[in-house]
N, C-alpha and C positions, 0 to 999 in steps of 0.2 A: 267670292267663290274663292279657295281657296287656292292660294299657288303651287305647283307643284312640287318642290322640294317639302312646303306643309303638310298635303296632302301624305310622302313620301314617312316624313317624320311622325307622323300620326299613325298610320298603320304599323310602321315597323311597333312604337309603343305597343299597340294594339295587338301585334302577333306575336309576343313573347313567351305566351303562356303556349301556344301550340307550335311555335316552327322557327325555325333557322331560315331565314330569308332565303330563298334563289328563284324563285318563280310565276306570278300571276299577273299580267298588264292590267294598268291602270287607266282608266278613262274621267274624264273629267270636262266642266261646262264653262262656258265662262259667257258672259252676259255679251263679249264686244267680239270674239271670236270664235269659231267653228269649233266643233267637238276634235278633242286629241287623243290620241294613244302613246302611253306612258311606253319608253323601254325599258324602264325600272320592270324588277320582277322580283314575286316572291312565291314560297313554295309552304305550304301548311300539312305538317305532317304531327299527330297526336307523341306526347311526351311519353316514354314509357320504363318502368322501372324493372330490372329482371331480375336481378340480386340484392342482396346486403351482406357483405363481408366486414366482420364477423356479425354474427346473428343474435349474441348475447355474451354480457360480460357480468363480473359482480356488483352484489346491487348499491356497494359503498364508492365504485371509480368509475371515474372516466374512462371513456377507451377511441381509438381512432378509427374510426370505421368507415370503406367505402360502399358506397352507393353509384349502380351499375348499371346503364341502363342507353336511349337512346333519346336524342334530342331533351336531355334535360340539364343541358350546361351553358349558358351563356356569361362570361366572367360581369361582375358585378351587379347581376339581374334573379342570380339562384341563390334561395336560402331554404333551410333542410329544418325539419324538425321531429323528435322522438317523441311522442304525448305532444303535451302540449307547452313541453320546454326546447328553445333552440339548441342545435345542434353549432358546435362554436369553430371557429376556425375555417372555417369553408373554404377549401379550394378546387378550380375546377380545372379540368383538362379535356380543352376542347376537344384534340382530334379524339383521343380515346372515347370522350364521353363519361367521365366517371367524375364524381367529388365526394370527398375528403372533409371529415369534419369529427369534431371532439364529441362522443355522447354527456349528458348529464348523469351525475347517478338517477338511481330511479328504485324503484321496489317492485315495479311490477312490468308484464309484458305490456311493449308500446309500441303505438305504429310508427311505423316511418315515411315523412311524407316530404316530396321538393315542392315547390314554391319558384315557378318562373314566373315575374309577369305577373298577371292578372288569374295566372290559371295555377295546378296545382296536381300532384299524382300521388297515390299512396301506395307504398312495396305490398304485396300481396303476404307475404313474410311477417311474422311479428318478430321484433327485437325485446330477446328475454330477459331479464335480472335476473338471476339468482345468487346462491350464499357464496358470503366470501370465503375463500379459501383460508385454511388454517394450518400452521405445524403445530403435529406432536411431537415429534423425537428426529434427531439428527445422528445417526451412524455409520462411521465409528465419527468423533469426536476430537480424532488428532490426523495428522497428514506426515507424509516425507517432505525434508528440504526440498530435495528434486523436485517432488511434486507425481501426478501419475494414479493417483490412487481415486478410487470412487467411494464418494459418501452416497450413503439414501436418507432422502428427507421423505419421513412419512406426514401423513393429514389426511385431507379430506377437499373435495371441492377443486382440486388441480384443475381439471378438466378444460373447464372454462375460462383457464388463465393463458391468453395468446401467445406471450414468449414468458416462460419463468425464467429466473436466472438469481444467479448467487454473487451477491455484490461484497467482495471485501477490503476491505477499508487501509487505504494505506495512513500511514503515520498523518497525512495533511489531507485527508479527508475531509470535504463538506457536504453533507447534507440541509437540501432546503423539506424537511419534511415535512412541508404541506402538500408538496409536490413530487415526493420523494426521487428526488432531483439531485443527483451525487456528480462531484468532481471526484480528481484525481483519484477514481478508484478503479476495481478490475473486475468486470464484468462476466459469469462463466454461465453459460448454457446450457440448460438440461441435454443430457445425451440420450435419458429414456423418460418415459413419463407414463403414467397413470393420472388415473382421478385421484389415487391415495397413494401414492409415491412419485415422486421424483429422484433420478439420480444428478450428480453433477460430478466428472471429471476434473480434481482439484490441480490449480499449475503450483509451478517450486516459488516456494517461497523461503528467504533465509531468516527473517524473524523467529525467533523462540514461540511466539502467539501472536495470532491478529484477531481482530475483532471481524464479522460479518454478520450479513441480513440478508433479505430477499427481498428482491423488486418483482412484484408480480404485477403487473402492469400499472396499475393506480391507487393499489390497497395499501393504504398510507399503514396500518397499525404491525404491517408484517416488514416494512422497510424500519421503521423505528425500535422494534426488537434485536437489539445487538446478542450474540451469542461470540463464544470464544472458541477457537482452533487451534491446537497444542502441533507446535510442529518439532517432529524427533528427527535428527540423523539414522542413517541407518543399521549402526551395530548397534544402538539402542533400538529400531523395529525387531531386527531379526532375534531379538531376546524378549520381546514384549508381544507373543503371540503372533510374530509377523506370519501370515501363510503363501503357499505358492501356487499356483495354477498351471499346468502348461509352462513352466517354468518363468514364470512370468508375474510381478510382485501383483498381487491383483485385491487383496483385500486386510483390514488392520485393525486387530482387536486391542484400545487403549487401557490399561490399568489405571 
């Protein structure tokens, strides 16, 4: 007959898929001693997934998602899949009962499943993959030395991006192109967005021009495409179709 510690170890392993241990009494028999009632306790509660955020991303990229629920997190014993592929770099917040992981690239709607020990639970909502975003035009293609002007990026499928960013490349910028990972750059978040347009407010820059690209989650094609922004001083701007709205510099047409 197993000893109490062995029974507890076995029960704990078997219960990982249904519970965080808290409350059930264990009775065991021994051929030489009377029955005993252990003071060790377990409480069994079913897994539950409430929602997954975000619920969609571009088909060619990997993105960070968060699985929210109840009793889904036991550090070291939890894994997540999207369809038949593993969601990588799983991190577990035991207090909040959330799981963060990085999805694989994909081409169609998939189920998100949490595995805990021998059991599992699948989210009711599907994780969807949509078309990659595309940039068609940037206007204007010049800015002020002191910054503060808006540019509008026109294109399609921007609504699927979690955090669209303009990336201004400095002289010593380095890009790991396979990962859209940058060093020594300036990131600018969109101040306004729709499915077909993004608006960015450009910062000050003392260069005559600079190259820039876009970081739209992990879509490699957009982070590799380099564009050039001209930087003009104020006197040139005023003679160059610089417009005013409400007494404040707002739009610019570059000839």
